[in-house]
C-alpha positions in Angstrom: 10.5 41.8 -41.6 13.1 38.7 -40.2 13.8 35.4 -41.0 11.9 32.6 -39.9 13.5 28.8 -39.1 12.6 25.7 -38.6 15.4 23.7 -37.6 15.1 20.2 -37.1 17.3 17.0 -35.9 16.6 15.2 -39.1 14.9 16.1 -41.6 11.3 14.1 -41.9 11.5 10.5 -43.1 9.3 10.5 -46.0 11.8 13.5 -47.7 15.2 13.9 -48.8 14.1 17.5 -49.2 13.4 19.6 -46.0 12.4 23.6 -45.8 13.9 25.1 -42.7 13.6 28.8 -43.7 12.2 31.8 -44.9 12.3 35.1 -45.8 10.4 38.6 -46.7 13.0 41.5 -47.1 11.4 44.8 -48.8 12.5 48.2 -48.6 13.1 51.8 -51.1 14.8 52.4 -54.0 18.6 50.7 -54.9 19.9 47.8 -53.0 22.5 45.4 -54.1 23.7 41.6 -52.5 27.1 40.5 -53.0 27.3 36.8 -51.8 30.8 35.0 -52.6 28.6 31.5 -50.6 25.0 31.7 -50.1 24.4 29.6 -47.1 21.8 27.9 -48.3 19.9 26.4 -51.7 17.5 29.4 -51.9 14.6 30.7 -53.9 13.2 33.4 -54.1 10.4 35.5 -55.7 10.3 38.9 -56.6 7.5 41.2 -55.4 8.3 44.3 -56.2 11.2 45.4 -57.8 13.3 45.4 -61.7 16.3 43.0 -60.4 19.5 42.2 -62.1 21.2 38.9 -61.2 24.5 37.5 -62.0 25.6 34.2 -61.6 27.9 31.4 -63.7 29.5 34.6 -65.6 25.7 36.0 -67.3 23.1 38.5 -66.1 20.0 37.9 -66.1 16.6 39.9 -66.0 14.1 39.6 -63.5 10.5 40.6 -62.8 7.7 41.0 -60.3 6.7 37.3 -60.6 10.1 35.7 -61.3 11.6 33.2 -59.0 15.9 33.5 -58.5 17.9 30.7 -57.7 21.0 31.1 -55.3 23.5 27.9 -54.7 26.3 27.2 -52.2 29.1 27.9 -53.1 28.0 29.7 -56.5 28.7 33.4 -56.6 25.9 35.8 -57.0 25.2 39.2 -57.1 21.8 40.5 -57.1 20.9 43.6 -57.2 17.7 46.1 -57.1 18.5 49.0 -60.4 15.7 51.0 -60.1 15.9 54.2 -57.8 12.6 55.2 -57.8 11.0 52.0 -57.3 10.4 49.9 -53.7 11.4 46.5 -53.7 10.2 43.4 -52.4 11.4 39.3 -51.9 10.1 36.3 -50.4 12.5 33.5 -49.9 12.7 30.1 -49.2 16.0 28.1 -48.3 16.3 24.1 -48.3 18.4 21.4 -47.1 18.6 17.7 -47.5 20.2 15.7 -50.0 18.2 16.2 -52.5 17.7 20.0 -52.8 19.8 20.9 -55.4 17.9 18.1 -57.8 14.8 19.3 -56.1 14.9 22.9 -56.7 16.0 21.8 -60.9 12.5 20.5 -60.7 11.5 24.0 -60.9 13.4 24.7 -64.4 15.9 26.1 -62.4 20.2 25.7 -62.8 23.3 27.6 -62.4 23.5 28.6 -65.8 19.3 29.1 -66.2 18.8 30.8 -62.4 15.9 33.0 -63.5 12.2 31.4 -64.3 8.9 32.8 -64.9 6.0 30.5 -62.9 2.7 29.3 -65.4 0.4 30.9 -62.5 2.9 33.5 -60.6 0.5 35.1 -58.4 -1.0 31.6 -56.9 3.2 30.8 -57.0 3.2 34.1 -54.8 0.6 33.2 -53.1 1.9 29.7 -52.0 5.2 31.4 -50.5 3.4 34.1 -48.3 1.5 30.7 -47.1 5.3 28.9 -46.6 6.1 31.9 -44.5 3.4 33.2 -42.3 3.4 28.7 -41.6 6.5 28.8 -40.1 5.9 31.5 -38.0 2.8 30.1 -36.4 2.9 28.2 -33.3 1.1 25.0 -35.2 3.0 24.7 -38.0 3.2 20.6 -39.1 5.9 19.3 -41.1 3.4 17.7 -43.4 1.3 20.4 -44.2 4.7 22.4 -45.2 5.8 19.7 -47.7 2.3 19.4 -49.4 3.0 23.5 -49.7 5.5 23.1 -51.5 4.5 20.4 -53.5 1.4 22.4 -54.7 4.0 24.9 -55.4 5.9 23.0 -57.9 2.6 22.6 -59.6 1.9 26.2 -59.5 5.7 26.8 -61.6 4.3 24.3 -63.9 8.5 22.7 -64.0 7.9 20.9 -67.1 7.6 23.4 -69.3 10.3 25.4 -67.4 12.6 22.8 -67.5 12.9 23.2 -70.5 15.1 26.4 -70.1 17.9 23.7 -68.5 21.8 23.9 -69.7 23.1 23.3 -73.2 24.6 20.0 -73.5 27.5 21.7 -73.9 27.6 23.8 -70.6 26.1 20.3 -68.8 29.2 18.2 -69.5 31.7 21.5 -68.7 30.3 21.1 -65.7 30.1 17.5 -65.0 34.1 17.6 -66.0 35.1 20.5 -63.6 33.8 18.6 -61.1 35.3 14.9 -62.0 39.0 17.0 -62.1 38.0 18.6 -58.6 36.8 15.2 -56.9 38.6 12.6 -59.4 40.9 11.3 -55.7 37.2 10.6 -53.8 35.6 8.4 -56.5 32.8 10.3 -57.7 29.8 8.5 -58.5 27.8 9.1 -61.5 24.1 9.7 -60.4 25.1 11.8 -57.6 26.6 14.1 -59.8 23.5 13.7 -62.2 21.1 15.2 -59.2 24.1 17.5 -58.4 23.8 19.1 -62.0 20.1 19.0 -62.4 19.9 16.0 -64.8 19.2 12.2 -64.7 21.7 9.2 -65.3 20.4 9.5 -68.9 21.1 13.1 -69.7 24.2 13.0 -68.5 25.3 10.0 -70.7 23.2 11.1 -74.0 25.0 14.3 -73.1 28.4 12.8 -73.0 28.0 11.2 -75.8 27.5 13.9 -78.1 29.8 16.5 -77.5 32.7 13.8 -76.8 31.7 10.4 -78.2 32.7 8.2 -74.7 30.4 8.1 -71.8 31.2 10.0 -68.8 32.9 6.2 -67.0 34.5 6.1 -69.6 35.7 10.2 -70.0 36.5 9.9 -66.3 38.4 6.4 -66.1 40.7 8.8 -68.8 41.0 11.3 -66.6 42.7 9.2 -64.0 44.6 7.1 -66.0 46.0 10.7 -67.4 46.9 11.3 -63.8 48.5 7.8 -62.5 51.0 8.9 -65.5 51.7 12.0 -64.1 52.3 11.2 -60.3 54.2 7.2 -61.7 56.3 10.1 -63.8 56.5 13.3 -61.7 56.8 11.7 -58.5 58.4 9.1 -56.3 55.4 7.9 -54.2 54.6 4.0 -54.0 52.8 2.0 -56.4 50.1 1.8 -53.2 50.0 5.6 -52.6 49.5 6.8 -56.5 46.6 4.5 -57.0 44.7 5.6 -53.7 45.0 9.4 -55.1 43.4 7.7 -57.8 40.6 6.7 -56.0 41.2 3.2 -55.7 41.8 1.4 -52.1 42.6 -1.7 -53.6 45.8 -2.4 -54.6 45.4 -5.4 -56.1 42.4 -3.9 -58.5 44.6 -1.2 -59.2 47.0 -2.5 -60.5 44.9 -4.4 -62.9 43.1 -1.8 -63.8 46.3 0.0 -65.1 47.5 -3.4 -67.3 44.4 -2.8 -69.2 46.1 0.0 -70.1 49.2 -0.4 -70.4 49.3 -3.1 -70.8 52.3 -3.5 -68.3 52.0 -3.3 -64.6 52.6 0.8 -62.6 55.7 -0.9 -61.8 57.0 -1.8 -65.1 56.3 1.5 -66.9 58.1 3.7 -64.2 60.9 1.3 -64.7 60.9 1.8 -68.3 60.8 5.4 -68.5 64.4 5.0 -67.2 65.7 2.8 -69.4 
């Protein structure tokens, strides 16, 4: 009962996703794990036990054969609730620039972290196969990735992905990222991938919920931020622009003029009249 690691200096060149850790835990009676910041993007398959999963402010149940998700930065509590029952799970932990987007292909999201595979028996066999491979001295990178993609087919992501987030939740999650990372010039494609959807789905959700595209919404947030900085601080025009993610001061002034019909310096002076 120990974790098995496959640490590489670089993820294989043919993949932006890599499985670098597996684990197999089991025991009897009650069990509880409270993880404020899970160490990696992790899938666990329940072998035995009646599990309660608490994540994103909601509670979910997981039984034998179900898979549940844990994500870095997302507080999760999972507990085995039957003291008379044994418990057991296998896990796979992923890394790589596309890892979070990849697990969404299993139909798993922060607000829908539990999924029932189409073929639970085969899914468990593949979790075990990955675990055994990573304990072998003859393991190969291509073999590991082949098993992972067989696992994806066993779960049948196309059907389970319908359990994904509602548009309102998706838009709220995106707005939270915009507000947190506004000064860093958030990239819409990257944000969509982090939220487990494609760019088109994110655009449609924004138009449905707000009547504006993600770019328009983010632009409005930047404008409000700039107005607050201009009116509430003595920061230079260049500093205000940089705080809003503009590296080029001339472009910032041009952008502000389109919104306010005057440059930022003139707008600030108009407040003192």
